[in-house]
N, C-alpha and C positions, 0 to 999 in steps of 0.2 A: 210766330211759326213754331210748332212742338217738333223737336228732330228725334228721328227714331231711334231705337235702340237696339245695337247690333252686339250679338253673343254667338261668336263662331259663325255657324251658317243662318243662325236664327235672327231675324230682323223683324223689330216691331211694326206695327202699321197704326198710326193714331187713327182711334177710334173702333179698334179691332181686339179681339184676343187672339194672339197668335201661339201655336203649340209646335214645337220641334225638338230636336235632338243636337246637343251639343257634343260633338267628339273631344274626349279629354286625354285618352291614351290609346297607345298601339299595342295591341299583342301580336304573336308570330303569326298568327291565322285568322286574326279577327281584332274590332276595335273596341273600346269601352265609350259610351255615351251616356249622356246624362238627359232625360228628359228634361223641357224646360218650357215654361209658358210665359208669356208677356203680354200684360193685358193694360193697355195705354191709352189714355183720354186724349181727345183733342185740345182738351182745357190744360194748360200748365198746372203743375202742382210738384209735390215731392217724389220721390221712388223710394217705394218700400220693396227691400228683398227679402224672402223666405226662403230657408233651405231646411230640408226634414231628409230623413232616411239615410243620415251618416251611418247609423248601425243598422243593418239591415234586417233585423227583426223586430224593430221598435215601429210596430205599426199604425199607432193611435196618430203620431204626426204625420206619418207617410198619408194616410187616409185624409186627415184633417186639409194637407196643403191640396191634394188633388180636389176634395170638394170645392176649395176655394178657389181653383182654376178654373173649374167647372161652372161655378155660380155667379162669379164677378162678371158683370157688364162694362164695357170701357165706355158706354154712356153714361155712365153713373159716376165715373170716378172724376178727380181733379189729379193729374198726375199718372204715376203708374206703379204697378207691381210686377215683380219679377218673382217666378215659382220654381225652385227646385224640388220635386218632392222626393228624388230619390239619388242622393249623393252618392252611396257605395251600391252601384247594382250588380257587382260581382258577389258581394255578400248576401244580399236579398235573393239573387238567384239560388245559392249555395244553402239559404237557412242558417246562415254562419253567424255568430254573436261576437259583439264588440270590434273584431278587425277585418281588413282585407284579406280575403283567403289567398290571394296573390302572393302577397309578401308578409303576412302576418302582423302588419302595421295598423295599430288604432288610428282612424283618420280625425278621431276626437282631438289628439294634441300633436297632429302634424301639420299646423299651421305656422308660417307663412308658406310652408312649403318649398319645393325647389325643381325646376324642369330638369336638373341634372340627378335627380333620386330615383329611388326605387316607385313604383307605379300610384303609391298612396301619397306620396308627396308631390307626384306630378298634379294629379287631380287636386290637392288642397291649394297648389300654386295656382290653379286656374280657377278654381272657386273663388278663392281671397279676390285676385287681381283682375278678373275678366268678368265677374258676377257681383260679388260683394262690394267693392268698392265703385261699383257704380250707383249705388244707393245713397238715399239720404238716413235710412236707417234699415236696421236688420233684426229679422227673429230668427233665431234656429230652434228648431223643435226636435228635442229628442223625446223619449219615453221609455224606457226600462227594456232591456233586451230579454228573451225568453227565459233567463235564470234570474232574473231580478224582480223584484216587486218593491214599490217605492211610495212615497209621500209627494203627492204634486207640489212642486215648488219652481222658482224660477231663480236663475243664475244673473247677478248684476256685476258687471266689471266695476272695479275700484281703481280706476287709472290714476287718480291725482289732478285730473283736470276738470273742475269742479262742475262746468256747464256741461261736458260729455256726461259726465258721471249722474248728474241731475237729470238728464234726458233719458239715459239708460234705465233708472229708477221707474222713472215715469212711464216707459216701456212696460217694464215689470208689470207695474201696477195696474194695466189694461186685463190682467189676466186673472181668472176667478180662482186663485191659489191664495193661501195663506201664509205662506213662506217665501223668503226670499234671501237667497245665500249671497252674502258680499263675497267676492272671488277676487283675489288678489294673485298676483305675480310671485314664482317661488322665492325671490328677493326680499318679501316682506310677508311671507307665510309660515307658520309653523308645520305646516301638514308636510308629508313625506309620501312620494309615490311608490309603489312596490317596486324593489329592485328587481331587474330581469324582466319587465314588462314596459308597453309604451302605454299605459293606462294614465292619465292625466289627472291628477287632485288639486292642481292650483290651475290659475288661469294661462298660464304659459302654454302657447302652441294650440290654443282653441281659437274657432273663427270668432267668437262673439268679442273675445278679447283682442284680437289682431285688427278687427275692423275699429274698435272703441279705440285704441291707440292711435290708429289715424285718422279720428274725427268723426267717427259714423257711431252715433249710440246705437246700442245693442243689447239684447237679453236672450236669454237660452231658457227655453220652458221644459221641465221634466214632468211629463203626464204619462201614464202607462203601467203594465205591470204584465210580467210571465208572457210578453209576446201576444196577448189577447186582444182583439179589438172589443171595445167597449165602447157603447156610446157615451157615457160619462167622461172617458178620458180624449176622446176625440172633439167633444164638445169644449172641453178646457182649452184645445189647442184653436179650435176653430172660432169660438165665441171671443177670445181673447186676440185673434189676428183682426177680427172685424172692429173690436175695441182700438186696435193699435191704427187702424185706418181711418177710425173716426177721430182719433187724437192728433193724427196728423194733418187731418184735412182733406184725405184722399177720398173718403167716403163722406157725406153728409150725415148730421146727425152730433149726438151729445155721447162722448164717450163716459162709460162706467167705469170708475176707480175702485180696486179693492181696498177696504179700509181696514186698520187694525192688522196689519201683517207683521208677522214676526221675524226679525233678524238672525240668521244662522250665520256662525263662523265659524274658522278653524277645523275644517273637516279631517278626520281621523279614518285610515282605513285599517280594519282588524282583520287580520289572516291568522291561519292555522298554522302549526309545526308539523304535527302527525297526521298521517294518511289514514283514511279510513272512512266511517260513515257521519257524515254531519247531521249532528242533531241539535236544532235550534231551540233555545229557551225563551226567545223574546220575538215579539213580532216588529215588522216595521211601524212607525208610528208611535212606539213607547218610549217614554224618557228613563234614562237608565242612572243608576250612581256609579261612581268609580270603584273597579273591584267587584262589581254585581255579574254573575255567569250570564254569560250571552248564549252561550251554547259548548257543546262536548262533540269530542270526536271519539267515535267507539270503534272498536275491530267487529271480527264478525262473528265473536263470542259472546259479543255484547258487553266487553269490559271497556271502561273508560279510558282512554290513552290519554287525553289531553280535556284540560276544562278551559274554556276561552273566557276569558274576563274583560271589563270595559275599563279601558285605559283613562275614561274621563267621566266626570257627570255629563251626560249630554241626553241627546235626542236621536234615536236610529231613523234615518231619513231612507235608509234602504237596506234592504237584506238579500243575499243569494239564496236561491231555493235548490239547487243543487245537493243533492244529498251525497255524491262523490266528490271526495276531499282529497285534492294531492296534498303532499307533503310542502309545498313551494307555491306562491302565486304563480299563476300561468295566464297568459295574453287572454284566454277566454275566460278564466276564473281569479281576477286579481286579488279578489278579497272576499269575506264573507259577511262583513258589516261596516256600513258607511254612517259615522257617528259624527255628529255637530254639536257643538256649543250653541246654545241659544241666548241672546240678549236680554 
């Protein structure tokens, strides 16, 4: 007999799709609830957890998760799928990029969270412990906030546990993207996060890392740009999830795996020091050489205040598109270029 899955007040019914709200935090006069869907078969099988909307304006992953919850039929599954299409509803409501507007914390690096900390850490604690750890595999959907444009790629946590790392890599290969980034903890990485922000550039504090280190294979896909809803990037998320379910045996059919994947490593976040107008000189998806000009900072007389150069030979995975540039990284603009090395 298949056991029901209970998350807060939402309880699955084997053979049906159940949709509800999971209360994760309290405010003075209101509550914060996450939409959640549980689609569970009467037939036994693995459980896949899908989490999207951690950044409130990354719409491609949110819409793909909603479409998946709508389209899946319990009668066609073996096992279960738990879907959280919006993990940061306060940012979604406020059209707020990167962080939770209540406490200005970026949930991306807030795991494993804490029930005794600010609201973002409370939510992260419940997502990890009450949702993610109920799964046999986890897929996290991201997709460029409205100030970013990026090349689609997957994060693959490299924990040192060969079986888990292999299975995480297999999940990533289910997505139709050409690049995988091997994500390492700070203790094994040369990457340095921007001082004064809660932006995570290593695997530390991410949902996929905290899941993988607890024995649950995981991957995070990045596909989207500039807060736009485009069918091409929605399909990357959606088609990849369908492939993941075939790979796991939750759906019947043969999974298709991306061949010829290129491995990215050692990400570097490049920021500016002078305030003014950000004038980019290279686009995302371009290869760059160490010392090459990436962009300039102008004043309002058109004078060049700063020339921004690449610190490495690498590949521009992501670029910020806001022209307004402060003289230091901020929570909502922690970098201008995200560059990695390519194996």
